[in-house]
N, C-alpha and C positions, 0 to 999 in steps of 0.2 A: 459604481461610484469611481470617480476619479480621484488619488492619492497623491501630494505632495510632497516626496521626497527629498534631502538635502544631509547625507551623514560624512559628505567628503572631508577627507582630511580628520576623522576621527579614530577612534582607536577602541580597541575590543577587550577588554578585562573585567572577568568576574566569574559568579558563577551559578548553572540556572539549573532548573529539572525539568527538560524536554516533555510534553504532553505524550500520554499512554500509547502504544504500540495501537496502530490503527487498526493491523488485521486479528491481534489477539483481542481487542477491545471485542468486533462483530462477533468474532467465533464464540468469546467468553459468554454473550447473549445468546447466541443460537444454539451451543453445545449446553447451556443453563436451562433453555427453554424446551428442550427435547429431553431433557436428564430427569430421572426420577428424585425428589426432595427437593433442598433449596441449597441454590448456590449465589457464594457471594463474590463479588467482582470490588477490588480494589485500585485504585488508580486507570479506573475507566479514562476512557475520552471521548468529554462531551463534543466531539466535533459533530458537523451535521449529519454525516456521513454514519455514524455511529449510534447517533440519534434515529434515523429512518430506518433501521435494525430494528432498533426498541419497540418504533410505531409500527412496524410491519406485524413483530411477534406479539401486541398486545391486543391489534384485531384479528389474531387467529388466538386471542383468550387467555394469552398469558398474564398475568399478574406480576407485573416487575415497578420496582421501588427505586427511585435515582434517588441521592442527595449527593450533590456535586460529582465527583468522583468517586463514590461509590455508588452502586449496585446490588441489589437483590432481586432473585429470580427463582418461583413457586413454580419448578418445573412437574409434569405428570407425565413424562413419558413420551413418546412420538404421538400415542394415542391419547393426549391430554388436549393434542392442538386439534381447534375447529376449524370448519370450514369459513372464512373470512364472507363476512355482509358488503363487506367494500372493497374496493382496488386498492391492492398494496403499493403503497407510492412509495419508489427506490430512491426517489431523490437522486442524487448523483452518482451512486454508488455503485458497480459491477462487482464488485464481492457481495453485497447484499441480494442482487438480484440472483448470479448465478451460483450461490452456495443454498440461495430459497429453493431454488429451481431442484438441487440434488434432495433437499428436504422431504419435500410434497412430493416429488415423484411416485414416492411408493405410499403413498396414504391415498385414502379413498375419499379425496376433499377435490375440489375445483376451486381454483385463482385462477387471477387475474393481476398481472405485474408491470407498471410502467413507471419511468421516470423524467426525468428531464429532458431536455431537447439536446444536451450529450450523451445521456444513456439510449438516448433514440437511434444514434448513431453507430453503437459499438456493437460487434458482432457478438449472435448469443449460438449461431450455430455450432460453434464448438463444444457447447453443453447440451444443447437442444438435441442435435442427431444423436450422440451417446446414451442419451437417458430415453430416446425412443426406441433405442437396439434393445433397454433392458426392461421394456414395458410400457415408459407413462405414455399418457398422450398429451399433445402439445402443438399448439398453432399459433401464429402469430405474424405480425407482418413481412411478408416475402418468406413465407411458409416455415417461420420461427427465428428467421435470422435477425430480426430487431422487434424493441418493445414498441407496441404492446405486447403480451406472451400471455396467452392462457394454458393455464395446465390443469389436466385431472388424472391424478394418480391412480395406483391399482397395483396389481400384483405383478412385481421384478424378480428378472433372472439374473444372476449372477455375470458379469461380463468379462473377459479380457481386452484390456484396450491400448492401444499403441498408441498414444496422441501425438499427433505432429506439432504441438506447441508445446516450451516447459512453460505451464500456467498451473499454477496453485491454485486459481481459480477451476480452471478444469476439473484438475488431479481432486481436488476437496468434493465440488457437485459429484462426482460419479461415487468417489469413499462412500459420501453421505446417503447415497442412493444407495448403496451396497449393501447399508446396514439393514435395509429394508428387503434385499434382494435373495433370493434364493442361493445358497451356494457361496461361491466366493468368487470377490471381485479383485481385480488388480489393473491397476493405472503404470503404464511403462512409459517413462521420457525421456526424449532427445538429450535432456540435462537435467539436472535436479534444479526443480524449481523449492521456493519457500516451504518451508515442513512445517509450519504452525500447526494445521490442522495433525498431522500424525501425532506432535508433540502433546496436542492438548486431548484428543480421544484417549492418550493413554493418562493421561491428569484423569480424567472422566470413566476410567476403568475397563475401557476398549483394547481387545488386542489388536494390536496391528505389527501386520511385518513387512521388514522392511531390504530390500536386499538388493543392492547398487542404486538405478534410476527407478525403480520397480516398489511399488507399495501394493499389498494384499490385505484384504479385510474380509472378514466371513458375515454373513448373514444372522440376523436375530439375536444379536447382542446389543444388550440394553446400558446406555447410559446411566451413570450415578452420582447424584448432586456433587461439587466437592466446592475450595475456595480458591479462588484466582486472583494474582496480584498480577498485574500485568506492566510489563517495566518500561523503560521510557522508549520513543520510536526511533529507530536508528535513523529511518527516512526523515522525519523533523528532525533530528539531530544534528545528520547532515547538511546542511545549511550553513550550522553554527561550526561544524567544523572547516567547510572552506571556507567558511568570514575569518574564522580563526589563524588559517594558515596563509590567508593574502592579505589579510588588513595590516600594515605597519606596525610594530608595537603593540602585539595584541596576545595575548593568554587566555584559554575559556576553560573551564573547567564544565564537563556535562554530566552530572549525577545518576546514576542509577538506567544507563540506559542498555537496549539489548541488544545481544552480540550473538543470536543467534547464527549459524556459520553458515545457513542460505541467504545470510541478509547481511555480512559484511565485506563485499566486495568495496565498498566505498573505502572502507578502513585498508584494506588492501593496494589499492587505486594511491590513497593518500600515501601508504608506504613508500610506492614502486616509485612515485614522482619524489619522493623524498622527504615529505612533509614531518615535522616535526611532532609526533602523535602517540602518547603513551595510553595503554590499556591496564588499570587497577583497580584491586580490590574485587577480582570477579568472585559472582556467587551464582546459585540458580536454584528458583522454585516451578513446581510445576513443569518441570525438565523443560524450563527455558533459562539460559543462562543469562547474566545481565551485567556491566560494571562500570566502574567510574572513567571516562576520555577527557584527558586534556591536550587541547592542541595550541600551538603557536605558533609566531608568523617561523615562516619558512622559505629557502630557497626553492625552487620546484622544477624540474625537467620533463617534457613530454615524452609521452609511452603511446605505445599501444593498445588497447582495450576492446578483448575481442573472446569469443568461444565463451567456454564456459560461465567466464564469470558474471556476466552480460545478465542472466535471470537472478544473480543476487546481487544486481544494483540497477535493476531499470529502472526504476522509481526515481534514483540518483542521478540518471543521465543528465537532466538540464543543471545542475548546479556543478556537476564535474564540467559541464563545456566552461562554463563562466570560471572554474577551475584554473582550465589549460587555458585559458585567456591569459592567463599570468604566469605561465610558465614557460622558461627557457625551451624553444622550438617547437616542432609541433606533434601535436595527437590525434589522433587517429583512433575514433568508434567505429567499428564494425558488427556484424550479425546483430544488429537492434533495432530490426525492422517492425517486432513488437510494436515499438516506439508509436509507430503509426494509428493504432487501435486502442490507444488513451485518452484519457479525457478529450484531446487534440490531437491532430499529427503532431508530436512532441517535437520529428527530426524537423521539420517545417518551421514550426514555432518558435523552435528554440534560434533559429539558425535567421531567422527575419528579426525577431526582437535584438537580439545580440546583435546584429549587423546594425540596427539603429542607433546603438551606443558606440559604434567604431570599432568592432571587434573584428577580427580578418577571421570567417568562417565559412566554411560550405555545405551545402547537404550533397548525401552520397544515397544510394538506393536503401541501404540499410544503417545507416547513420552518419557520421559529419567529419570533417576533416577541420581541426582548431589550429591556428596560428600564432603560439602565445608571444609576447611581450612586443607587441606592434604599436607601442604608445598607450596616453593615459586614456581611458574610455571618458564618456559624454555624456551628462546628464540629454532626456530626450522625451519624449511621450512614446509610453510604449503601452502594449496592455496584455493581460492574463489569459487572455479569451474565453473566460471562464475556468483555468486549468489552474487549479491551490499550485502545485510544485511549479509553474513559469513565475506564479505573481510573487512566490517567497525568493526566486531567483532574482528575478530584478530588482527585489528592494534588497537582497544583499548585492547584487550587484552595484547599486548607490554609494554605497561607501567606497568605491572605487572611481567613481565617475565624476566630474567636475560638472558643478551648475547643477541645475533640480532638475528632477528626475520625477515626472508626471505618471503615477499608473494606475489605467483605466481595470477597474471589476477586480478591487484587492478583495472584495465579501466572501471571494470565491477562496480564499484563504481558510475561513472559518471550515470549512468540510474537516483539515486535519490539522490545525494549529491557530486555535481561537485566540490563543492570547503571544501570537507571532511579535507582532509590533512592540507590543510591552516587552518581552525579552532583548528584542534590540536595544529601546528605550533604554533597560536595566544596566546593559554593558556598554553602552558607550559611553565615553568616556572624552 
């Protein structure tokens, strides 16, 4: 679907509650489904990705009731999962795909997972190979590299795994398999990836040991049901944090946003670039911290973004690229080759789409170089390429683009932020 937008010369003022965190919403449903007892989830994200997770567990016999942003899950432990009679359709969700493989790896069940065209291109051997090492029987297209993937779980042995990538999905899949493995399973990463799995497992009563970039878990432990509050998704908030910083005469308050240390790279980058951002009213539930964020129009400078911070902002790089177009000087993004295996090749897609608007930006092997303050952006025909974060970035770009913007495939935004355009309209003055 093509959507026409024109917000040029608008200001943004007001307060919004961004949707619940997608990573935490996924895990709350999954962990509640394999826990003993009734788990309740508040401020759940009813986006398409998280609804795919609910659908998959319902097909495995779990009773899940949803009322808007409230979800109740009747769990009966790992052993309560039933062999699905239907193919598990993960939709566009890499998290659903990889974490379910970890959960099923140690169960005497057979299942087949399939997703959309984007999922069919995303690499799965980074998960299927270590799960095979643990003892799971997995097959799929190109020897388990791509979906469709079938898995037959069974007896697993603990694994000490040195991950070549800093990936929360890889780490989580192996740790979840380790819960059904014999002995201790340890995953070590080159950099720390987001740690929602470790935090939530603790909330469900699991003993998790963290030392540096290594996480260990002992097999044979059982999850116990709990109540989960899902804070606002900082990856969704990022679009309005950037909008508030770059749109003239703007000030936006974002309530109850998650500020997990493994996710706040976007805040660190904004601060380094000179943004007027305040973090207030900090609190914590289920080991997850959250706060209220206030952002206002800022004078920004270009910086280098690389190294350890990249895993903490990998999903925010498309909107950071737009931010950099409004900074004085050059911004260089390095060490971000992981962008090539997201919903799209986000390096090429970001560069191509922003270039259509007149941005001066070039791709590199592991990132991009953005030359800031090169004139007013202009409206154009652009395309999300089915990637929700590209679609939202382009919509925010329209606030600075003279003339009409025509965005193809805006329906992709519903994956993580179904009320995105409503929130823009609420803030536009």
